[in-house]
DSSP file (Angstrom, degrees, kcal/mol; ACC not computed):
  #  RESIDUE AA STRUCTURE BP1 BP2  ACC     N-H-->O    O-->H-N    N-H-->O    O-->H-N    TCO  KAPPA ALPHA  PHI   PSI    X-CA   Y-CA   Z-CA
    1    1 A M     >        0   0    0      0, 0.0     4,-1.4     0, 0.0     5,-0.1   0.000 360.0 360.0 360.0 -42.5  -75.2  -77.9   -7.3
    2    2 A R  H  >  +     0   0    0      2,-0.2     4,-2.5     1,-0.2     5,-0.2   0.849 360.0  56.1 -74.4 -34.7  -74.4  -75.1   -9.8
    3    3 A L  H  > S+     0   0    0      1,-0.2     4,-2.3     2,-0.2    -1,-0.2   0.891 106.8  48.3 -58.5 -43.2  -78.0  -75.1  -11.0
    4    4 A E  H  > S+     0   0    0      2,-0.2     4,-2.5     1,-0.2    -1,-0.2   0.854 111.3  51.3 -62.0 -39.4  -79.2  -74.4   -7.5
    5    5 A K  H  X S+     0   0    0     -4,-1.4     4,-2.5     2,-0.2    -2,-0.2   0.917 110.6  48.6 -63.0 -46.3  -76.7  -71.7   -7.1
    6    6 A K  H  X S+     0   0    0     -4,-2.5     4,-1.9     1,-0.2    -2,-0.2   0.888 111.4  49.9 -68.4 -36.1  -77.9  -70.2  -10.3
    7    7 A K  H  X S+     0   0    0     -4,-2.3     4,-2.2     2,-0.2    -2,-0.2   0.921 111.0  49.0 -67.8 -44.1  -81.5  -70.4   -9.2
    8    8 A R  H  X S+     0   0    0     -4,-2.5     4,-2.2     2,-0.2    -2,-0.2   0.926 109.8  50.9 -54.1 -47.9  -80.7  -68.7   -5.8
    9    9 A E  H  X S+     0   0    0     -4,-2.5     4,-1.5     1,-0.2    -1,-0.2   0.873 110.1  49.1 -67.8 -38.0  -78.9  -66.0   -7.5
   10   10 A Q  H  X S+     0   0    0     -4,-1.9     4,-1.5     1,-0.2    -1,-0.2   0.899 112.8  49.0 -71.4 -37.9  -81.9  -65.3   -9.9
   11   11 A L  H  < S+     0   0    0     -4,-2.2     4,-0.3     1,-0.2    -2,-0.2   0.854 107.9  54.3 -71.9 -31.7  -84.4  -65.3   -6.9
   12   12 A S  H >< S+     0   0    0     -4,-2.2     3,-0.5     1,-0.2     4,-0.3   0.854 107.8  50.3 -70.5 -33.1  -82.2  -62.9   -5.0
   13   13 A K  H 3< S+     0   0    0     -4,-1.5     3,-0.4     1,-0.2    -2,-0.2   0.829 112.6  45.7 -66.9 -34.0  -82.3  -60.6   -8.0
   14   14 A R  T >< S+     0   0    0     -4,-1.5     3,-1.5     1,-0.2     4,-0.4   0.386  83.4 101.9 -84.8  -0.6  -86.1  -60.7   -8.2
   15   15 A K  T <  S+     0   0    0     -3,-0.5     3,-0.4    -4,-0.3     4,-0.2   0.846  85.8  36.8 -62.4 -35.8  -86.6  -60.2   -4.5
   16   16 A G  T 3> S+     0   0    0     -3,-0.4     4,-2.4    -4,-0.3    -1,-0.3   0.262  87.0 101.0-100.7  10.0  -87.5  -56.4   -4.6
   17   17 A L  H <> S+     0   0    0     -3,-1.5     4,-2.1     1,-0.2    -1,-0.2   0.826  77.2  52.8 -73.7 -22.3  -89.5  -56.5   -7.8
   18   18 A S  H  > S+     0   0    0     -3,-0.4     4,-1.8    -4,-0.4    -1,-0.2   0.867 110.6  48.1 -69.8 -36.3  -92.9  -56.5   -6.2
   19   19 A V  H  > S+     0   0    0     -4,-0.2     4,-2.6     2,-0.2    -2,-0.2   0.904 111.8  49.6 -69.0 -40.6  -92.1  -53.5   -4.1
   20   20 A R  H  X S+     0   0    0     -4,-2.4     4,-2.6     2,-0.2    -2,-0.2   0.911 110.6  49.8 -62.6 -40.4  -90.7  -51.7   -7.2
   21   21 A T  H  X S+     0   0    0     -4,-2.1     4,-2.1     2,-0.2    -2,-0.2   0.919 110.7  51.0 -67.0 -39.0  -93.9  -52.5   -9.2
   22   22 A F  H  X S+     0   0    0     -4,-1.8     4,-2.1     2,-0.2     5,-0.2   0.953 113.0  45.1 -57.5 -56.7  -96.1  -51.2   -6.2
   23   23 A I  H  X S+     0   0    0     -4,-2.6     4,-2.2     1,-0.2    -2,-0.2   0.893 111.9  51.9 -64.0 -36.4  -94.1  -48.0   -6.1
   24   24 A F  H  X S+     0   0    0     -4,-2.6     4,-2.6     2,-0.2    -1,-0.2   0.879 109.7  49.6 -69.1 -37.8  -94.2  -47.6   -9.9
   25   25 A V  H  X S+     0   0    0     -4,-2.1     4,-1.7     1,-0.2    -1,-0.2   0.882 111.8  48.7 -67.6 -33.6  -98.0  -48.1  -10.0
   26   26 A I  H  X S+     0   0    0     -4,-2.1     4,-2.5     2,-0.2    -2,-0.2   0.885 111.0  50.7 -68.1 -39.5  -98.4  -45.5   -7.2
   27   27 A W  H  X S+     0   0    0     -4,-2.2     4,-2.4    -5,-0.2    -2,-0.2   0.943 110.4  47.7 -61.1 -49.1  -96.2  -43.1   -9.2
   28   28 A L  H  X S+     0   0    0     -4,-2.6     4,-2.4     1,-0.2    -1,-0.2   0.840 110.5  53.4 -62.4 -32.9  -98.2  -43.6  -12.4
   29   29 A A  H  X S+     0   0    0     -4,-1.7     4,-2.1     2,-0.2    -1,-0.2   0.920 111.2  46.1 -67.0 -42.0 -101.4  -43.0  -10.4
   30   30 A L  H  X S+     0   0    0     -4,-2.5     4,-2.3     2,-0.2    -2,-0.2   0.865 111.3  53.4 -66.3 -35.3  -99.9  -39.7   -9.0
   31   31 A S  H  X S+     0   0    0     -4,-2.4     4,-2.5     2,-0.2    -2,-0.2   0.920 109.6  46.2 -65.2 -45.6  -98.8  -38.8  -12.5
   32   32 A F  H  X S+     0   0    0     -4,-2.4     4,-2.4     2,-0.2    -2,-0.2   0.844 111.4  53.6 -68.3 -33.2 -102.3  -39.3  -13.9
   33   33 A A  H  X S+     0   0    0     -4,-2.1     4,-2.8     2,-0.2     5,-0.2   0.960 110.1  45.7 -63.1 -50.6 -103.7  -37.3  -11.1
   34   34 A V  H  X S+     0   0    0     -4,-2.3     4,-2.6     2,-0.2    -2,-0.2   0.900 112.9  50.5 -49.0 -47.8 -101.5  -34.4  -11.7
   35   35 A A  H  X S+     0   0    0     -4,-2.5     4,-3.2     2,-0.2     5,-0.2   0.932 107.6  54.3 -65.2 -40.9 -102.2  -34.5  -15.3
   36   36 A Y  H  X S+     0   0    0     -4,-2.4     4,-2.5     1,-0.2     5,-0.2   0.955 112.0  43.1 -51.6 -56.8 -105.9  -34.6  -14.7
   37   37 A F  H  X S+     0   0    0     -4,-2.8     4,-2.3     1,-0.2    -1,-0.2   0.849 113.0  53.3 -64.3 -33.4 -105.7  -31.5  -12.6
   38   38 A L  H  X S+     0   0    0     -4,-2.6     4,-2.6    -5,-0.2    -2,-0.2   0.941 111.1  45.0 -60.4 -51.7 -103.4  -29.8  -15.1
   39   39 A V  H  X S+     0   0    0     -4,-3.2     4,-2.2     1,-0.2     5,-0.2   0.970 114.5  49.2 -64.7 -49.7 -105.7  -30.4  -18.1
   40   40 A E  H  X S+     0   0    0     -4,-2.5     4,-2.8     1,-0.2    -1,-0.2   0.900 111.3  49.4 -54.6 -44.4 -108.7  -29.3  -16.0
   41   41 A Y  H  X S+     0   0    0     -4,-2.3     4,-2.7     1,-0.2     6,-0.3   0.934 110.3  51.1 -61.2 -42.9 -106.8  -26.1  -14.9
   42   42 A M  H  X>S+     0   0    0     -4,-2.6     6,-1.7     1,-0.2     5,-1.4   0.873 112.2  46.2 -66.7 -34.8 -105.9  -25.4  -18.6
   43   43 A F  H  <5S+     0   0    0     -4,-2.2    -1,-0.2     4,-0.2    -2,-0.2   0.911 113.2  50.1 -65.3 -46.3 -109.6  -25.8  -19.6
   44   44 A D  H  <5S+     0   0    0     -4,-2.8    -2,-0.2    -5,-0.2    -1,-0.2   0.903 112.5  45.0 -60.5 -42.1 -110.7  -23.6  -16.8
   45   45 A T  H  <5S-     0   0    0     -4,-2.7    -1,-0.2    -5,-0.2    -2,-0.2   0.737 113.7-117.4 -79.0 -18.9 -108.2  -20.8  -17.5
   46   46 A G  T  <5S+     0   0    0     -4,-1.1    -3,-0.2     2,-0.3    -4,-0.1   0.499  80.9 123.2  98.1   7.1 -109.1  -21.0  -21.2
   47   47 A Y  S   <S+     0   0    0     -5,-1.4     2,-0.3    -6,-0.3    -4,-0.2   0.881  82.5  31.4 -68.9 -31.2 -105.6  -22.0  -22.3
   48   48 A L  S    S+     0   0    0     -6,-1.7    -2,-0.3    -9,-0.2     2,-0.3  -0.932  75.3 163.0-117.3 150.3 -107.2  -25.0  -23.9
   49   49 A S     >  -     0   0    0     -2,-0.3     4,-1.3    -3,-0.1     3,-0.4  -0.911  53.4 -95.2-153.5 171.4 -110.7  -25.2  -25.3
   50   50 A E  H  > S+     0   0    0     -2,-0.3     4,-2.5     1,-0.2     5,-0.3   0.880 122.6  60.6 -65.1 -34.1 -112.8  -27.4  -27.6
   51   51 A G  H  >>S+     0   0    0      1,-0.2     4,-2.3     2,-0.2     5,-1.5   0.823  96.7  59.8 -62.1 -29.4 -111.9  -25.1  -30.4
   52   52 A T  I  4>S+     0   0    0     -3,-0.4     5,-1.5     3,-0.2     6,-0.3   0.968 112.5  38.5 -62.7 -48.7 -108.2  -25.9  -29.9
   53   53 A Y  I  <5S+     0   0    0     -4,-1.3     6,-1.3     3,-0.2    -2,-0.2   0.886 123.3  38.1 -70.1 -36.7 -108.8  -29.5  -30.5
   54   54 A Y  I  <5S+     0   0    0     -4,-2.5    -3,-0.2     4,-0.2    -2,-0.2   0.867 130.0  22.7 -88.6 -36.5 -111.4  -29.3  -33.3
   55   55 A T  I  <5S+     0   0    0     -4,-2.3    -3,-0.2    -5,-0.3    -2,-0.1   0.896 128.3  37.4 -94.4 -52.6 -110.1  -26.3  -35.3
   56   56 A V  I   <S+     0   0    0     -5,-1.5    -3,-0.2     1,-0.2    -4,-0.1   0.855 129.2  34.4 -73.6 -33.3 -106.4  -25.9  -34.6
   57   57 A L  S   <S-     0   0    0     -5,-1.5    -1,-0.2    -6,-0.3    -3,-0.1   0.591 101.9-136.8 -93.1 -14.6 -105.7  -29.6  -34.5
   58   58 A D        +     0   0    0     -6,-0.3    -4,-0.2     1,-0.2    -3,-0.2   0.902  43.1 162.0  58.6  51.0 -108.3  -30.3  -37.2
   59   59 A L        -     0   0    0     -6,-1.3    -1,-0.2     1,-0.1     2,-0.1  -0.623  47.3 -93.5 -91.7 156.6 -109.8  -33.3  -35.4
   60   60 A P    >   -     0   0    0      0, 0.0     3,-1.3     0, 0.0    -1,-0.1  -0.426  27.3-132.2 -69.8 144.0 -113.3  -34.6  -36.3
   61   61 A R  T 3  S+     0   0    0      1,-0.3     4,-0.1    -2,-0.1    -7,-0.1   0.569  97.0  75.6 -77.5  -7.3 -116.1  -33.2  -34.1
   62   62 A N  T 3  S+     0   0    0      2,-0.1    -1,-0.3     0, 0.0    -3,-0.0   0.533  73.7  94.3 -82.4  -5.6 -117.6  -36.6  -33.5
   63   63 A W  S <  S-     0   0    0     -3,-1.3     2,-0.1     1,-0.0    -4,-0.0  -0.671  85.2-116.6 -79.3 138.4 -114.9  -37.4  -31.1
   64   64 A P    >>  -     0   0    0      0, 0.0     4,-1.3     0, 0.0     3,-0.6  -0.494  11.1-128.3 -79.3 151.5 -116.0  -36.6  -27.5
   65   65 A I  H 3> S+     0   0    0      1,-0.2     4,-2.0     2,-0.2     5,-0.1   0.754 108.2  61.1 -67.0 -27.8 -114.1  -33.9  -25.6
   66   66 A E  H 3> S+     0   0    0      2,-0.2     4,-2.1     1,-0.2    -1,-0.2   0.881 102.7  50.2 -66.9 -31.4 -113.6  -36.3  -22.7
   67   67 A A  H <> S+     0   0    0     -3,-0.6     4,-2.6     1,-0.2    -2,-0.2   0.919 111.2  49.5 -67.7 -43.2 -111.6  -38.7  -24.9
   68   68 A L  H  X S+     0   0    0     -4,-1.3     4,-1.9     2,-0.2    -1,-0.2   0.808 108.3  53.0 -66.4 -32.0 -109.5  -35.8  -26.1
   69   69 A K  H  X S+     0   0    0     -4,-2.0     4,-2.8     2,-0.2    -1,-0.2   0.927 109.7  49.2 -66.4 -47.2 -108.9  -34.8  -22.5
   70   70 A V  H  X S+     0   0    0     -4,-2.1     4,-2.4     2,-0.2    -2,-0.2   0.912 110.0  50.0 -51.9 -48.6 -107.7  -38.3  -21.6
   71   71 A A  H  X S+     0   0    0     -4,-2.6     4,-2.2     1,-0.2    -1,-0.2   0.898 110.3  50.8 -65.8 -40.9 -105.5  -38.4  -24.5
   72   72 A T  H  X S+     0   0    0     -4,-1.9     4,-2.5     2,-0.2    -1,-0.2   0.937 110.1  50.0 -55.4 -47.9 -104.0  -35.0  -23.4
   73   73 A M  H  X S+     0   0    0     -4,-2.8     4,-2.3     1,-0.2    -2,-0.2   0.867 108.8  52.4 -64.6 -36.2 -103.5  -36.4  -19.9
   74   74 A F  H  X S+     0   0    0     -4,-2.4     4,-2.0     2,-0.2    -1,-0.2   0.879 108.1  51.0 -64.3 -38.2 -101.8  -39.5  -21.4
   75   75 A I  H  X S+     0   0    0     -4,-2.2     4,-2.1     2,-0.2     5,-0.2   0.914 110.5  50.9 -64.3 -45.8  -99.4  -37.2  -23.4
   76   76 A I  H  X S+     0   0    0     -4,-2.5     4,-2.1     1,-0.2    -2,-0.2   0.917 108.0  50.2 -54.5 -48.2  -98.7  -35.4  -20.2
   77   77 A V  H  X S+     0   0    0     -4,-2.3     4,-2.3     1,-0.2    -1,-0.2   0.883 110.5  50.1 -53.2 -46.0  -97.9  -38.5  -18.3
   78   78 A V  H  X S+     0   0    0     -4,-2.0     4,-2.0     1,-0.2    -1,-0.2   0.840 109.8  50.1 -68.4 -34.5  -95.5  -39.7  -20.9
   79   79 A L  H  X S+     0   0    0     -4,-2.1     4,-2.2     2,-0.2    -1,-0.2   0.833 110.2  51.7 -70.1 -31.1  -93.7  -36.3  -21.0
   80   80 A M  H  X S+     0   0    0     -4,-2.1     4,-2.4    -5,-0.2    -2,-0.2   0.940 109.4  49.6 -68.9 -42.9  -93.4  -36.5  -17.1
   81   81 A Q  H  X S+     0   0    0     -4,-2.3     4,-2.6     2,-0.2    -2,-0.2   0.906 110.8  49.6 -56.1 -45.5  -91.9  -40.0  -17.4
   82   82 A I  H  X S+     0   0    0     -4,-2.0     4,-2.5     2,-0.2     5,-0.3   0.931 111.4  48.9 -64.4 -45.4  -89.4  -38.8  -20.1
   83   83 A I  H  X S+     0   0    0     -4,-2.2     4,-2.2     1,-0.2    -2,-0.2   0.900 110.7  51.5 -66.3 -34.6  -88.4  -35.9  -17.9
   84   84 A L  H  X S+     0   0    0     -4,-2.4     4,-2.7     2,-0.2    -2,-0.2   0.938 109.9  49.5 -64.7 -45.5  -88.0  -38.3  -14.9
   85   85 A S  H  X S+     0   0    0     -4,-2.6     4,-2.3     2,-0.2    -2,-0.2   0.868 110.6  48.2 -56.0 -41.4  -85.8  -40.5  -16.9
   86   86 A L  H  X S+     0   0    0     -4,-2.5     4,-2.4     2,-0.2     5,-0.3   0.925 111.2  51.6 -71.0 -41.5  -83.6  -37.7  -18.1
   87   87 A G  H  X>S+     0   0    0     -4,-2.2     4,-3.5    -5,-0.3     5,-0.5   0.949 108.4  51.5 -56.6 -48.2  -83.3  -36.5  -14.5
   88   88 A F  H  X5S+     0   0    0     -4,-2.7     4,-1.6     1,-0.2     7,-0.5   0.908 111.0  48.3 -56.6 -44.5  -82.3  -39.9  -13.4
   89   89 A M  H  <5S+     0   0    0     -4,-2.3    -1,-0.2    -5,-0.2    -2,-0.2   0.882 120.1  37.3 -60.1 -38.7  -79.6  -40.0  -16.1
   90   90 A L  H  <5S+     0   0    0     -4,-2.4    -2,-0.2     1,-0.1    -1,-0.2   0.856 126.4  31.8 -86.5 -33.9  -78.3  -36.6  -15.2
   91   91 A A  H  <5S+     0   0    0     -4,-3.5    -3,-0.2    -5,-0.3    -2,-0.2   0.721 101.0  77.9-103.2 -20.1  -78.6  -36.6  -11.4
   92   92 A S     X< -     0   0    0     -4,-1.6     4,-1.6    -5,-0.5     5,-0.1  -0.642  69.0-139.5 -92.8 140.6  -78.1  -40.2  -10.3
   93   93 A P  H  > S+     0   0    0      0, 0.0     4,-0.7     0, 0.0    -1,-0.1   0.837 107.3  54.0 -62.0 -32.9  -74.6  -41.8  -10.0
   94   94 A E  H  4 S+     0   0    0      1,-0.2     3,-0.4     2,-0.2    -5,-0.1   0.884 109.3  47.9 -70.4 -38.9  -76.1  -45.1  -11.5
   95   95 A G  H  4 S+     0   0    0     -7,-0.5    -1,-0.2     1,-0.2    -6,-0.1   0.765 109.9  52.4 -73.0 -26.9  -77.5  -43.1  -14.4
   96   96 A R  H  < S+     0   0    0     -4,-1.6    -1,-0.2    -8,-0.2    -2,-0.2   0.621  80.9 111.9 -78.0 -17.9  -74.2  -41.4  -15.0
   97   97 A R     <  -     0   0    0     -4,-0.7     2,-0.4    -3,-0.4    -3,-0.0  -0.340  67.7-131.5 -63.5 129.6  -72.2  -44.5  -15.1
   98   98 A R    >   -     0   0    0     -2,-0.1     3,-0.7     1,-0.0     2,-0.3  -0.673  19.8-129.3 -87.4 140.3  -70.9  -45.2  -18.6
   99   99 A T  T 3  S+     0   0    0     -2,-0.4    -1,-0.0     1,-0.2     0, 0.0  -0.652  83.3  33.6 -92.8 146.5  -71.5  -48.6  -19.9
  100  100 A G  T 3  S+     0   0    0      1,-0.3    -1,-0.2    -2,-0.3    -2,-0.0   0.508  72.4 139.9  90.5   7.8  -68.7  -50.7  -21.3
  101  101 A E    <   -     0   0    0     -3,-0.7     2,-0.4     1,-0.0    -1,-0.3  -0.725  55.1-122.2 -80.4 128.5  -65.9  -49.4  -19.2
  102  102 A P        +     0   0    0      0, 0.0     2,-0.3     0, 0.0    -1,-0.0  -0.561  39.6 169.6 -73.8 127.2  -63.6  -52.3  -18.3
  103  103 A T        -     0   0    0     -2,-0.4    -3,-0.0     2,-0.1     0, 0.0  -0.925  42.3-125.8-135.1 155.4  -63.2  -52.8  -14.6
  104  104 A L  S    S+     0   0    0     -2,-0.3     2,-0.4     2,-0.0    -1,-0.1   0.667  94.4  60.5 -75.0 -16.2  -61.6  -55.5  -12.5
  105  105 A K  S    S-     0   0    0      2,-0.0     2,-0.4     0, 0.0    -2,-0.1  -0.896  75.8-140.6-111.5 134.7  -64.8  -56.0  -10.4
  106  106 A S        -     0   0    0     -2,-0.4     4,-0.1     1,-0.1    -2,-0.0  -0.821  10.0-140.3 -99.8 145.6  -68.1  -57.0  -11.8
  107  107 A R  S    S+     0   0    0     -2,-0.4     2,-0.5     1,-0.1    -1,-0.1   0.795  90.0  61.8 -75.0 -25.6  -71.3  -55.5  -10.4
  108  108 A N  S    S-     0   0    0     -3,-0.0    -1,-0.1     0, 0.0     2,-0.1  -0.889  87.8-123.0-108.4 130.3  -73.0  -58.9  -10.7
  109  109 A K        -     0   0    0     -2,-0.5    -2,-0.1     1,-0.1     3,-0.0  -0.382  27.4-116.3 -67.6 144.0  -71.8  -61.9   -8.7
  110  110 A D    >   -     0   0    0      1,-0.1     3,-1.2    -2,-0.1    -1,-0.1  -0.721  19.7-156.2 -78.7 113.1  -70.9  -65.0  -10.9
  111  111 A P  T 3  S+     0   0    0      0, 0.0    -1,-0.1     0, 0.0  -103,-0.1   0.751  92.9  51.3 -63.4 -26.1  -73.4  -67.7   -9.9
  112  112 A F  T 3  S+     0   0    0   -107,-0.1     2,-0.5  -106,-0.1  -110,-0.1   0.346  78.0 121.5 -94.6   3.6  -71.0  -70.4  -11.0
  113  113 A D    <   -     0   0    0     -3,-1.2    -4,-0.0     1,-0.2     0, 0.0  -0.574  40.9-171.7 -75.3 121.3  -68.0  -69.1   -9.0
  114  114 A D        -     0   0    0     -2,-0.5    -1,-0.2     1,-0.0    -2,-0.0   0.571  35.1-128.0 -84.3  -9.0  -66.8  -71.9   -6.6
  115  115 A G  S    S+     0   0    0      1,-0.0    -2,-0.1     0, 0.0    -1,-0.0   0.554  77.6 118.2  68.4  10.3  -64.4  -69.5   -4.9
  116  116 A R              0   0    0      1,-0.2    -1,-0.0     0, 0.0    -3,-0.0   0.684 360.0 360.0 -80.7 -23.9  -61.5  -72.0   -5.4
  117  117 A Y              0   0    0      0, 0.0    -1,-0.2     0, 0.0    -4,-0.0   0.440 360.0 360.0-103.3 360.0  -59.3  -69.6   -7.6
């Protein structure tokens, strides 16, 4: 009986994971699209150029420029995710909650609680 309760509790915790995963994949796709347009804009305006990669960063010239653009896009996406995480920690009540504070109520229901006491 207790094992079934524990299993039901774990299933209820995992219930929304597929929706969250789907939303996360869409968010990453949007982030890569924004990063692509940002990198292309920086190349079109002259802020970035092939010389920036090969002379300033001292990278080998046998690396294709497309691979360097993809690496730049990846760096921009990682920075976007870091900024999003920092924004979540600062703006969200869930992110501002300090861990380790003792409270009388638990956020997670005890699966072995019989309700007798």
